[in-house]
C-alpha positions in Angstrom: 0.2 0.1 0.0 1.3 3.5 -0.8 0.2 6.4 0.9 -0.1 9.6 -0.2 -1.0 13.1 1.4 -2.9 15.9 -1.1 -3.2 19.1 -0.3 -3.7 22.0 -1.7 -4.8 26.1 -0.4 -8.3 26.5 -0.7 -9.3 26.9 -4.1 -6.6 25.4 -5.9 -8.0 22.7 -6.9 -7.3 20.3 -5.4 -10.6 18.4 -5.5 -10.6 18.0 -8.7 -7.5 16.8 -8.7 -8.4 14.2 -6.0 -11.8 13.3 -8.5 -9.0 12.4 -11.5 -6.9 10.0 -9.0 -9.7 8.4 -8.1 -10.8 8.1 -12.2 -7.2 6.5 -12.3 -7.4 4.1 -9.6 -6.9 5.6 -6.7 -8.2 4.3 -3.0 -9.8 8.1 -1.8 -10.4 9.0 1.9 -11.9 12.5 1.5 -10.7 14.5 5.7 -13.7 17.1 4.6 -16.3 14.1 3.8 -15.2 13.1 7.2 -15.4 16.1 8.8 -18.9 16.7 7.8 -20.2 12.9 9.0 -18.4 12.9 12.6 -20.2 16.6 13.3 -23.6 15.2 11.0 -26.6 15.5 13.3 -27.2 13.2 16.8 -22.5 12.9 16.8 -20.5 13.1 20.0 -18.8 15.6 17.9 -22.0 17.9 17.2 -22.2 18.1 20.6 -18.7 18.7 21.6 -18.7 21.8 18.7 -22.1 23.0 20.0 -20.7 23.3 23.7 -17.9 25.1 22.3 -19.4 27.6 20.6 -22.9 27.4 21.8 -26.6 27.0 19.7 -26.2 29.9 17.1 -23.7 27.3 15.3 -26.9 25.1 14.4 -29.7 25.5 11.7 -33.5 25.6 12.2 -33.2 21.7 12.0 -30.4 21.2 14.3 -27.7 20.7 12.3 -24.3 22.5 11.6 -24.5 25.9 10.2 -21.2 25.5 8.2 -21.1 29.1 6.9 -22.1 30.9 10.7 -19.2 28.3 12.0 -16.8 29.4 9.3 -17.4 33.1 9.9 -16.7 32.6 13.7 -13.4 31.0 13.7 -11.8 31.6 10.5 -11.3 35.4 11.8 -10.0 34.2 15.3 -7.3 32.1 15.5 -7.9 30.9 18.8 -11.5 29.3 17.9 -9.9 27.7 15.2 -7.8 26.1 17.4 -10.9 24.7 19.7 -12.7 23.7 16.6 -9.5 21.7 15.3 -9.1 20.4 18.3 -12.4 18.5 18.8 -12.8 17.5 14.8 -9.0 16.5 13.9 -8.9 13.7 16.1 -12.3 12.5 15.1 -11.0 12.2 11.7 -8.1 10.5 12.5 -9.7 7.9 13.3 -12.1 7.5 10.8 -9.7 7.6 8.4 -7.5 5.0 9.6 -10.5 2.3 10.1 -10.9 3.3 5.7 -7.4 3.2 5.1 -7.1 -0.7 6.9 -9.9 -1.7 4.8 -8.2 -1.0 1.4 -6.2 -3.7 -0.5 -2.6 -4.6 0.0 -1.4 -3.6 -2.7 -4.0 -0.3 -3.0 -2.4 3.8 -3.4 -4.7 5.3 -0.8 -4.6 8.9 -1.3 -5.5 11.1 1.6 -7.4 14.2 0.4 -6.7 16.5 3.9 -6.7 20.1 3.5 -4.6 21.5 6.7 -1.9 18.6 6.0 0.2 21.1 6.0 -0.4 22.9 9.5 -0.9 20.5 11.0 2.2 18.7 10.6 1.0 15.2 8.8 3.4 15.1 5.8 5.5 12.0 7.8 2.3 10.2 8.1 2.4 9.8 4.2 5.4 7.6 2.0 4.4 10.9 -1.0 2.7 14.3 -0.4 1.6 15.8 -3.3 0.6 19.4 -3.4 -1.9 21.6 -5.7 -0.7 24.7 -6.5 -2.3 27.3 -7.8 -1.7 31.5 -7.7 -3.4 33.6 -5.1 -5.5 35.5 -7.7 -6.6 31.8 -8.9 -7.2 30.8 -5.3 -9.3 34.6 -5.1 -10.9 34.4 -8.6 -12.0 30.8 -7.6 -13.5 31.7 -4.5 -15.2 34.4 -5.7 -16.8 33.2 -8.9 -16.8 30.1 -8.7 -17.7 29.4 -4.8 -19.5 32.8 -4.2 -17.8 34.0 -1.3 -17.3 38.0 -0.6 -13.8 38.5 -1.2 -13.2 39.1 2.3 -14.4 36.3 3.3 -11.9 34.3 0.5 -8.8 36.3 1.8 -9.6 35.5 5.4 -9.8 31.7 4.5 -7.1 31.9 2.5 -4.7 33.4 5.2 -6.3 31.1 8.1 -4.3 28.6 6.3 -0.2 27.6 5.9 1.3 30.1 3.0 2.3 28.7 -0.5 5.6 28.4 0.1 5.4 26.1 3.1 2.8 24.1 1.1 5.6 23.6 -1.5 8.3 23.3 1.3 7.4 19.6 2.6 5.8 18.5 -1.3 7.4 15.5 -2.7 5.3 16.0 -5.8 3.8 19.7 -6.9 0.9 19.4 -9.2 1.0 23.0 -11.1 -2.9 23.9 -10.9 -3.3 27.2 -12.8 -4.1 25.3 -16.0 -7.7 24.6 -18.0 -9.1 21.4 -17.3 -7.4 19.0 -20.1 -4.1 20.3 -19.4 -4.6 19.5 -15.6 -5.9 15.8 -16.6 -2.6 15.3 -18.5 -0.7 16.1 -15.7 -2.4 14.0 -12.9 -2.3 11.5 -15.3 1.3 11.8 -14.9 1.3 11.9 -11.2 -0.7 9.1 -11.1 2.0 7.1 -13.3 4.4 7.9 -10.4 2.7 7.2 -8.0 1.9 3.0 -9.3 5.6 3.5 -9.8 6.3 4.2 -6.4 3.9 1.3 -5.2 5.3 -1.2 -6.7 8.9 -0.3 -6.5 10.9 -2.5 -3.7 11.0 -1.0 -0.1 14.4 -0.1 0.9 15.2 -2.7 4.1 16.5 -0.8 6.7 20.1 -0.2 7.5 21.5 -2.6 10.4 24.8 -0.3 10.7 22.2 3.0 11.4 20.3 1.2 14.2 
C-alpha cells in the first residue's frame, strides 16, 4: 500500500485533482467528507462543537450551520484551534479505519486540506501538493463558490502559506491551467505513484541502528 497525502490551499483545485486520481484508480479518503460525517446531527462531535460555540452554530433543523461557524473561526485563530481540537482526532480515527479496509496493493490518497498546518507530512509515503497562484485561488472562491472577497481572503490567510506547502511536497501539481491540461498532469502523477507503489521498499540499514 502506498499512502499519499494530498493537500493544497483553498481554491487551488485539490478536489478536482482527487477526483481525477480516483478515475485513475486511487482509493480516496476525503478528510473534508469525514469531517462533515463526524459532526452530523446526533454525533458526539456535533455536541462538542455546540458546547464550544453555542447553539448559534446550529441550523433550524439541528444541523451544523457551516457558514456561520466558518465566519466565527476563520476570523479568530484561537477559535479555529478549538474547532480543530474537536474535529481532527475524530477525522483521524475514521481515516485510519477506512485505510485499513483498502487492498494491500492500493494507492490510498488521503485528501487533507490542513496537512501542512498540522504537520502531518511524516504520516505519508508521498505528499502531493496542488498549487495555484493566490490570484487564481481568489477568483475561484469568489466566482465559483460565491464567497465575498473578504471571506475568501480570510480563509486563505488562515491556511499555511503557498511556500510552506511547497516545502513539504514530494510532487507539486501546478493548477493554473485548463481542465484538460490538469487531467494530463494528474495522469503523469498517477504513473509516478504507481511506480513508487511497486518499487522495492528499502530495508533498514542495520549499521545505522
